[in-house]
Biopython code that builds the backbone (N, CA, C, O; Angstrom):
import numpy as np
from Bio.PDB.StructureBuilder import StructureBuilder

atoms = [
    (1, "UNK", "N", (115.992, 64.149, 121.225)),
    (1, "UNK", "CA", (116.345, 64.963, 120.095)),
    (1, "UNK", "C", (115.176, 65.881, 119.750)),
    (1, "UNK", "O", (114.040, 65.426, 119.613)),
    (2, "UNK", "N", (115.455, 67.152, 119.612)),
    (2, "UNK", "CA", (114.379, 68.093, 119.307)),
    (2, "UNK", "C", (114.105, 68.116, 117.801)),
    (2, "UNK", "O", (114.985, 67.858, 116.979)),
    (3, "UNK", "N", (112.872, 68.429, 117.482)),
    (3, "UNK", "CA", (112.455, 68.525, 116.089)),
    (3, "UNK", "C", (112.541, 69.990, 115.664)),
    (3, "UNK", "O", (111.837, 70.849, 116.194)),
    (4, "UNK", "N", (113.420, 70.254, 114.697)),
    (4, "UNK", "CA", (113.643, 71.612, 114.218)),
    (4, "UNK", "C", (113.198, 71.700, 112.766)),
    (4, "UNK", "O", (113.609, 70.896, 111.929)),
    (5, "UNK", "N", (112.349, 72.691, 112.475)),
    (5, "UNK", "CA", (111.904, 72.936, 111.104)),
    (5, "UNK", "C", (112.590, 74.177, 110.571)),
    (5, "UNK", "O", (112.829, 75.136, 111.305)),
    (6, "UNK", "N", (112.900, 74.146, 109.294)),
    (6, "UNK", "CA", (113.473, 75.302, 108.614)),
    (6, "UNK", "C", (112.464, 75.768, 107.579)),
    (6, "UNK", "O", (112.026, 74.991, 106.730)),
    (7, "UNK", "N", (112.100, 77.035, 107.654)),
    (7, "UNK", "CA", (111.188, 77.627, 106.677)),
    (7, "UNK", "C", (111.952, 78.739, 105.966)),
    (7, "UNK", "O", (111.984, 79.871, 106.449)),
    (8, "UNK", "N", (112.571, 78.429, 104.816)),
    (8, "UNK", "CA", (113.361, 79.417, 104.105)),
    (8, "UNK", "C", (112.520, 80.215, 103.110)),
    (8, "UNK", "O", (111.497, 79.738, 102.617)),
    (9, "UNK", "N", (112.965, 81.422, 102.828)),
    (9, "UNK", "CA", (112.294, 82.238, 101.828)),
    (9, "UNK", "C", (112.880, 83.637, 101.804)),
    (9, "UNK", "O", (113.774, 83.974, 102.581)),
    (10, "UNK", "N", (112.350, 84.446, 100.887)),
    (10, "UNK", "CA", (112.786, 85.846, 100.846)),
    (10, "UNK", "C", (111.857, 86.709, 101.706)),
    (10, "UNK", "O", (112.265, 87.759, 102.203)),
    (11, "UNK", "N", (110.614, 86.265, 101.878)),
    (11, "UNK", "CA", (109.625, 86.971, 102.713)),
    (11, "UNK", "C", (109.559, 88.449, 102.323)),
    (11, "UNK", "O", (109.691, 89.342, 103.160)),
    (12, "UNK", "N", (109.354, 88.670, 101.040)),
    (12, "UNK", "CA", (109.385, 90.015, 100.459)),
    (12, "UNK", "C", (108.035, 90.383, 99.865)),
    (12, "UNK", "O", (107.898, 90.447, 98.643)),
    (13, "UNK", "N", (107.035, 90.626, 100.706)),
    (13, "UNK", "CA", (106.998, 90.674, 102.162)),
    (13, "UNK", "C", (106.492, 89.356, 102.761)),
    (13, "UNK", "O", (106.168, 88.411, 102.042)),
    (14, "UNK", "N", (106.436, 89.321, 104.091)),
    (14, "UNK", "CA", (105.808, 88.227, 104.830)),
    (14, "UNK", "C", (104.313, 88.284, 104.508)),
    (14, "UNK", "O", (103.687, 89.333, 104.660)),
    (15, "UNK", "N", (103.742, 87.171, 104.067)),
    (15, "UNK", "CA", (102.338, 87.167, 103.646)),
    (15, "UNK", "C", (101.465, 86.348, 104.597)),
    (15, "UNK", "O", (101.965, 85.655, 105.483)),
    (16, "UNK", "N", (100.166, 86.444, 104.397)),
    (16, "UNK", "CA", (99.232, 85.624, 105.181)),
    (16, "UNK", "C", (99.481, 84.143, 104.940)),
    (16, "UNK", "O", (99.284, 83.332, 105.845)),
    (17, "UNK", "N", (99.907, 83.778, 103.748)),
    (17, "UNK", "CA", (100.228, 82.386, 103.455)),
    (17, "UNK", "C", (101.410, 81.901, 104.284)),
    (17, "UNK", "O", (101.382, 80.795, 104.823)),
    (18, "UNK", "N", (102.460, 82.736, 104.388)),
    (18, "UNK", "CA", (103.604, 82.413, 105.238)),
    (18, "UNK", "C", (103.149, 82.230, 106.689)),
    (18, "UNK", "O", (103.517, 81.261, 107.354)),
    (19, "UNK", "N", (102.349, 83.175, 107.160)),
    (19, "UNK", "CA", (101.860, 83.119, 108.547)),
    (19, "UNK", "C", (101.065, 81.844, 108.796)),
    (19, "UNK", "O", (101.199, 81.227, 109.853)),
    (20, "UNK", "N", (100.244, 81.448, 107.837)),
    (20, "UNK", "CA", (99.431, 80.248, 107.985)),
    (20, "UNK", "C", (100.312, 79.009, 108.105)),
    (20, "UNK", "O", (100.074, 78.160, 108.964)),
    (21, "UNK", "N", (101.318, 78.900, 107.257)),
    (21, "UNK", "CA", (102.217, 77.743, 107.302)),
    (21, "UNK", "C", (102.947, 77.683, 108.641)),
    (21, "UNK", "O", (103.024, 76.623, 109.262)),
    (22, "UNK", "N", (103.477, 78.807, 109.082)),
    (22, "UNK", "CA", (104.222, 78.851, 110.345)),
    (22, "UNK", "C", (103.314, 78.515, 111.523)),
    (22, "UNK", "O", (103.697, 77.743, 112.403)),
    (23, "UNK", "N", (102.133, 79.083, 111.544)),
    (23, "UNK", "CA", (101.182, 78.839, 112.636)),
    (23, "UNK", "C", (100.773, 77.369, 112.694)),
    (23, "UNK", "O", (100.660, 76.804, 113.782)),
    (24, "UNK", "N", (100.552, 76.755, 111.554)),
    (24, "UNK", "CA", (100.171, 75.341, 111.514)),
    (24, "UNK", "C", (101.327, 74.436, 111.938)),
    (24, "UNK", "O", (101.105, 73.350, 112.472)),
    (25, "UNK", "N", (102.563, 74.886, 111.699)),
    (25, "UNK", "CA", (103.736, 74.074, 112.041)),
    (25, "UNK", "C", (104.101, 74.158, 113.522)),
    (25, "UNK", "O", (104.773, 73.264, 114.036)),
    (26, "UNK", "N", (103.678, 75.200, 114.211)),
    (26, "UNK", "CA", (104.070, 75.393, 115.614)),
    (26, "UNK", "C", (103.829, 74.175, 116.506)),
    (26, "UNK", "O", (104.725, 73.811, 117.268)),
    (27, "UNK", "N", (102.662, 73.528, 116.447)),
    (27, "UNK", "CA", (102.472, 72.376, 117.339)),
    (27, "UNK", "C", (103.271, 71.132, 116.928)),
    (27, "UNK", "O", (103.366, 70.180, 117.703)),
    (28, "UNK", "N", (103.839, 71.129, 115.730)),
    (28, "UNK", "CA", (104.533, 69.954, 115.218)),
    (28, "UNK", "C", (106.026, 69.934, 115.521)),
    (28, "UNK", "O", (106.655, 68.877, 115.471)),
    (29, "UNK", "N", (106.600, 71.101, 115.836)),
    (29, "UNK", "CA", (108.050, 71.208, 116.004)),
    (29, "UNK", "C", (108.417, 71.890, 117.316)),
    (29, "UNK", "O", (107.636, 72.659, 117.877)),
    (30, "UNK", "N", (109.623, 71.591, 117.791)),
    (30, "UNK", "CA", (110.143, 72.242, 118.991)),
    (30, "UNK", "C", (110.675, 73.639, 118.677)),
    (30, "UNK", "O", (110.642, 74.538, 119.517)),
    (31, "UNK", "N", (111.162, 73.800, 117.456)),
    (31, "UNK", "CA", (111.690, 75.098, 117.031)),
    (31, "UNK", "C", (111.472, 75.236, 115.530)),
    (31, "UNK", "O", (111.621, 74.274, 114.778)),
    (32, "UNK", "N", (111.116, 76.449, 115.105)),
    (32, "UNK", "CA", (110.983, 76.756, 113.689)),
    (32, "UNK", "C", (111.936, 77.908, 113.385)),
    (32, "UNK", "O", (111.852, 78.978, 113.986)),
    (33, "UNK", "N", (112.832, 77.670, 112.450)),
    (33, "UNK", "CA", (113.756, 78.719, 112.023)),
    (33, "UNK", "C", (113.185, 79.336, 110.759)),
    (33, "UNK", "O", (113.101, 78.681, 109.720)),
    (34, "UNK", "N", (112.792, 80.603, 110.853)),
    (34, "UNK", "CA", (112.365, 81.353, 109.679)),
    (34, "UNK", "C", (113.642, 81.970, 109.114)),
    (34, "UNK", "O", (114.209, 82.898, 109.691)),
    (35, "UNK", "N", (114.080, 81.438, 107.978)),
    (35, "UNK", "CA", (115.382, 81.804, 107.418)),
    (35, "UNK", "C", (115.199, 82.677, 106.188)),
    (35, "UNK", "O", (114.661, 82.242, 105.170)),
    (36, "UNK", "N", (115.653, 83.906, 106.301)),
    (36, "UNK", "CA", (115.550, 84.853, 105.202)),
    (36, "UNK", "C", (116.815, 84.728, 104.355)),
    (36, "UNK", "O", (117.919, 85.033, 104.807)),
    (37, "UNK", "N", (116.626, 84.276, 103.124)),
    (37, "UNK", "CA", (117.759, 84.093, 102.226)),
    (37, "UNK", "C", (118.231, 85.415, 101.634)),
    (37, "UNK", "O", (117.429, 86.280, 101.284)),
    (38, "UNK", "N", (119.537, 85.550, 101.532)),
    (38, "UNK", "CA", (120.134, 86.732, 100.910)),
    (38, "UNK", "C", (120.707, 86.319, 99.559)),
    (38, "UNK", "O", (121.535, 85.412, 99.476)),
    (39, "UNK", "N", (120.263, 86.985, 98.516)),
    (39, "UNK", "CA", (120.724, 86.695, 97.167)),
    (39, "UNK", "C", (121.084, 88.021, 96.506)),
    (39, "UNK", "O", (120.203, 88.834, 96.225)),
    (40, "UNK", "N", (122.363, 88.243, 96.258)),
    (40, "UNK", "CA", (122.843, 89.512, 95.711)),
    (40, "UNK", "C", (122.320, 89.779, 94.304)),
    (40, "UNK", "O", (122.274, 90.930, 93.872)),
    (41, "UNK", "N", (121.930, 88.743, 93.593)),
    (41, "UNK", "CA", (121.471, 88.942, 92.220)),
    (41, "UNK", "C", (119.964, 89.179, 92.117)),
    (41, "UNK", "O", (119.459, 89.492, 91.039)),
    (42, "UNK", "N", (119.256, 89.034, 93.214)),
    (42, "UNK", "CA", (117.804, 89.207, 93.200)),
    (42, "UNK", "C", (117.435, 90.634, 93.586)),
    (42, "UNK", "O", (118.053, 91.226, 94.471)),
    (43, "UNK", "N", (116.437, 91.174, 92.927)),
    (43, "UNK", "CA", (115.920, 92.500, 93.253)),
    (43, "UNK", "C", (114.754, 92.327, 94.225)),
    (43, "UNK", "O", (113.793, 91.614, 93.937)),
    (44, "UNK", "N", (114.851, 92.985, 95.374)),
    (44, "UNK", "CA", (113.810, 92.878, 96.398)),
    (44, "UNK", "C", (112.978, 94.142, 96.436)),
    (44, "UNK", "O", (113.462, 95.229, 96.122)),
    (45, "UNK", "N", (111.726, 93.991, 96.821)),
    (45, "UNK", "CA", (110.845, 95.137, 96.990)),
    (45, "UNK", "C", (111.191, 95.875, 98.290)),
    (45, "UNK", "O", (111.151, 97.105, 98.338)),
    (46, "UNK", "N", (111.532, 95.115, 99.351)),
    (46, "UNK", "CA", (111.857, 95.687, 100.649)),
    (46, "UNK", "C", (113.250, 95.234, 101.064)),
    (46, "UNK", "O", (113.653, 94.111, 100.761)),
    (47, "UNK", "N", (113.995, 96.107, 101.760)),
    (47, "UNK", "CA", (115.359, 95.729, 102.141)),
    (47, "UNK", "C", (115.343, 94.690, 103.267)),
    (47, "UNK", "O", (114.336, 94.504, 103.949)),
    (48, "UNK", "N", (116.472, 94.028, 103.440)),
    (48, "UNK", "CA", (116.592, 92.917, 104.384)),
    (48, "UNK", "C", (116.235, 93.325, 105.805)),
    (48, "UNK", "O", (115.499, 92.610, 106.485)),
    (49, "UNK", "N", (116.739, 94.452, 106.257)),
    (49, "UNK", "CA", (116.474, 94.883, 107.639)),
    (49, "UNK", "C", (114.988, 95.083, 107.899)),
    (49, "UNK", "O", (114.496, 94.730, 108.971)),
    (50, "UNK", "N", (114.271, 95.644, 106.933)),
    (50, "UNK", "CA", (112.826, 95.854, 107.104)),
    (50, "UNK", "C", (112.087, 94.517, 107.142)),
    (50, "UNK", "O", (111.180, 94.334, 107.954)),
    (51, "UNK", "N", (112.465, 93.584, 106.272)),
    (51, "UNK", "CA", (111.824, 92.261, 106.278)),
    (51, "UNK", "C", (112.083, 91.537, 107.594)),
    (51, "UNK", "O", (111.173, 90.920, 108.149)),
    (52, "UNK", "N", (113.313, 91.605, 108.100)),
    (52, "UNK", "CA", (113.628, 90.992, 109.397)),
    (52, "UNK", "C", (112.818, 91.632, 110.519)),
    (52, "UNK", "O", (112.300, 90.935, 111.392)),
    (53, "UNK", "N", (112.711, 92.947, 110.496)),
    (53, "UNK", "CA", (111.945, 93.672, 111.517)),
    (53, "UNK", "C", (110.488, 93.199, 111.531)),
    (53, "UNK", "O", (109.929, 92.930, 112.595)),
    (54, "UNK", "N", (109.883, 93.099, 110.358)),
    (54, "UNK", "CA", (108.486, 92.659, 110.279)),
    (54, "UNK", "C", (108.306, 91.252, 110.840)),
    (54, "UNK", "O", (107.355, 90.987, 111.576)),
    (55, "UNK", "N", (109.217, 90.358, 110.492)),
    (55, "UNK", "CA", (109.107, 88.981, 110.978)),
    (55, "UNK", "C", (109.296, 88.928, 112.490)),
    (55, "UNK", "O", (108.551, 88.245, 113.191)),
    (56, "UNK", "N", (110.295, 89.650, 112.986)),
    (56, "UNK", "CA", (110.551, 89.670, 114.437)),
    (56, "UNK", "C", (109.352, 90.230, 115.190)),
    (56, "UNK", "O", (108.974, 89.690, 116.229)),
    (57, "UNK", "N", (108.756, 91.285, 114.695)),
    (57, "UNK", "CA", (107.599, 91.885, 115.362)),
    (57, "UNK", "C", (106.395, 90.953, 115.318)),
    (57, "UNK", "O", (105.633, 90.878, 116.282)),
    (58, "UNK", "N", (106.221, 90.256, 114.229)),
    (58, "UNK", "CA", (105.090, 89.343, 114.081)),
    (58, "UNK", "C", (105.162, 88.198, 115.086)),
    (58, "UNK", "O", (104.138, 87.774, 115.621)),
    (59, "UNK", "N", (106.374, 87.695, 115.344)),
    (59, "UNK", "CA", (106.545, 86.535, 116.221)),
    (59, "UNK", "C", (107.240, 86.898, 117.530)),
    (59, "UNK", "O", (107.894, 86.051, 118.140)),
    (60, "UNK", "N", (107.108, 88.120, 117.956)),
    (60, "UNK", "CA", (107.767, 88.638, 119.153)),
    (60, "UNK", "C", (107.505, 87.774, 120.387)),
    (60, "UNK", "O", (108.404, 87.578, 121.205)),
    (61, "UNK", "N", (106.299, 87.265, 120.527)),
    (61, "UNK", "CA", (105.923, 86.523, 121.738)),
    (61, "UNK", "C", (105.827, 85.017, 121.498)),
    (61, "UNK", "O", (105.145, 84.313, 122.243)),
    (62, "UNK", "N", (106.496, 84.528, 120.477)),
    (62, "UNK", "CA", (106.492, 83.094, 120.193)),
    (62, "UNK", "C", (107.909, 82.542, 120.373)),
    (62, "UNK", "O", (108.748, 82.690, 119.485)),
    (63, "UNK", "N", (108.176, 81.912, 121.511)),
    (63, "UNK", "CA", (109.540, 81.451, 121.815)),
    (63, "UNK", "C", (110.051, 80.327, 120.912)),
    (63, "UNK", "O", (111.258, 80.096, 120.848)),
    (64, "UNK", "N", (109.159, 79.627, 120.218)),
    (64, "UNK", "CA", (109.588, 78.545, 119.343)),
    (64, "UNK", "C", (110.130, 79.039, 117.996)),
    (64, "UNK", "O", (110.719, 78.265, 117.241)),
    (65, "UNK", "N", (109.932, 80.311, 117.702)),
    (65, "UNK", "CA", (110.347, 80.871, 116.411)),
    (65, "UNK", "C", (111.699, 81.552, 116.561)),
    (65, "UNK", "O", (111.906, 82.379, 117.448)),
    (66, "UNK", "N", (112.617, 81.182, 115.666)),
    (66, "UNK", "CA", (113.922, 81.834, 115.585)),
    (66, "UNK", "C", (114.035, 82.430, 114.187)),
    (66, "UNK", "O", (113.677, 81.777, 113.206)),
    (67, "UNK", "N", (114.526, 83.655, 114.086)),
    (67, "UNK", "CA", (114.694, 84.310, 112.800)),
    (67, "UNK", "C", (116.182, 84.366, 112.486)),
    (67, "UNK", "O", (116.995, 84.730, 113.335)),
    (68, "UNK", "N", (116.530, 83.997, 111.249)),
    (68, "UNK", "CA", (117.934, 83.986, 110.838)),
    (68, "UNK", "C", (118.036, 84.441, 109.392)),
    (68, "UNK", "O", (117.051, 84.444, 108.654)),
    (69, "UNK", "N", (119.239, 84.822, 109.003)),
    (69, "UNK", "CA", (119.522, 85.102, 107.606)),
    (69, "UNK", "C", (120.620, 84.143, 107.144)),
    (69, "UNK", "O", (121.419, 83.652, 107.941)),
    (70, "UNK", "N", (120.634, 83.897, 105.856)),
    (70, "UNK", "CA", (121.677, 83.029, 105.312)),
    (70, "UNK", "C", (121.906, 83.366, 103.845)),
    (70, "UNK", "O", (121.043, 83.942, 103.182)),
    (71, "UNK", "N", (123.063, 83.003, 103.361)),
    (71, "UNK", "CA", (123.344, 83.082, 101.934)),
    (71, "UNK", "C", (123.941, 81.747, 101.523)),
    (71, "UNK", "O", (124.421, 80.993, 102.369)),
    (72, "UNK", "N", (123.915, 81.461, 100.270)),
    (72, "UNK", "CA", (124.402, 80.170, 99.805)),
    (72, "UNK", "C", (123.262, 79.177, 99.693)),
    (72, "UNK", "O", (122.093, 79.551, 99.602)),
    (73, "UNK", "N", (123.624, 77.915, 99.701)),
    (73, "UNK", "CA", (122.634, 76.858, 99.524)),
    (73, "UNK", "C", (121.805, 76.635, 100.790)),
    (73, "UNK", "O", (122.336, 76.605, 101.900)),
    (74, "UNK", "N", (120.516, 76.482, 100.602)),
    (74, "UNK", "CA", (119.609, 76.231, 101.726)),
    (74, "UNK", "C", (119.971, 74.933, 102.436)),
    (74, "UNK", "O", (119.915, 74.864, 103.664)),
    (75, "UNK", "N", (120.339, 73.913, 101.685)),
    (75, "UNK", "CA", (120.679, 72.621, 102.284)),
    (75, "UNK", "C", (121.882, 72.749, 103.212)),
    (75, "UNK", "O", (121.924, 72.095, 104.254)),
    (76, "UNK", "N", (122.858, 73.578, 102.856)),
    (76, "UNK", "CA", (124.024, 73.786, 103.724)),
    (76, "UNK", "C", (123.613, 74.472, 105.022)),
    (76, "UNK", "O", (124.088, 74.104, 106.096)),
    (77, "UNK", "N", (122.734, 75.466, 104.928)),
    (77, "UNK", "CA", (122.250, 76.159, 106.114)),
    (77, "UNK", "C", (121.437, 75.201, 107.004)),
    (77, "UNK", "O", (121.571, 75.226, 108.227)),
    (78, "UNK", "N", (120.605, 74.369, 106.391)),
    (78, "UNK", "CA", (119.791, 73.405, 107.144)),
    (78, "UNK", "C", (120.686, 72.429, 107.906)),
    (78, "UNK", "O", (120.428, 72.130, 109.072)),
    (79, "UNK", "N", (121.717, 71.942, 107.263)),
    (79, "UNK", "CA", (122.633, 71.015, 107.938)),
    (79, "UNK", "C", (123.343, 71.697, 109.094)),
    (79, "UNK", "O", (123.496, 71.107, 110.164)),
    (80, "UNK", "N", (123.778, 72.939, 108.886)),
    (80, "UNK", "CA", (124.445, 73.695, 109.942)),
    (80, "UNK", "C", (123.550, 73.877, 111.161)),
    (80, "UNK", "O", (124.023, 73.836, 112.296)),
    (81, "UNK", "N", (122.264, 74.077, 110.925)),
    (81, "UNK", "CA", (121.291, 74.327, 112.003)),
    (81, "UNK", "C", (120.706, 73.039, 112.582)),
    (81, "UNK", "O", (120.006, 73.079, 113.594)),
    (82, "UNK", "N", (120.982, 71.916, 111.959)),
    (82, "UNK", "CA", (120.419, 70.651, 112.444)),
    (82, "UNK", "C", (118.945, 70.495, 112.143)),
    (82, "UNK", "O", (118.231, 69.787, 112.854)),
    (83, "UNK", "N", (118.493, 71.146, 111.107)),
    (83, "UNK", "CA", (117.074, 71.098, 110.741)),
    (83, "UNK", "C", (116.833, 70.050, 109.665)),
    (83, "UNK", "O", (115.697, 69.865, 109.228)),
]
sb = StructureBuilder()
sb.init_structure("model")
sb.init_model(0)
sb.init_chain("A")
sb.init_seg("    ")
for serial, (resi, resn, name, xyz) in enumerate(atoms, 1):
    if name == "N":
        sb.init_residue(resn, " ", resi, " ")
    sb.init_atom(name, np.array(xyz, "f"), 0.0, 1.0, " ", f" {name:<3s}", serial, name[0])
structure = sb.get_structure()
């Protein structure tokens, strides 16, 4: 059974703190899902596509990182992904 971590957030923007957490988690898990939550009632500084682009470019050469978006409850998304 593979170990899958879910790191949810708005990543508005992706910060050095986010990068540090993800980098430290890499040796601990087989896959890390960076999940960008969509919330229609929240005001974002940057639009979703730009935030996804930044995350994808940052982890372009890291095969253990998967980028996803979700709406609704984080726990429901985690169960769906097996994380």
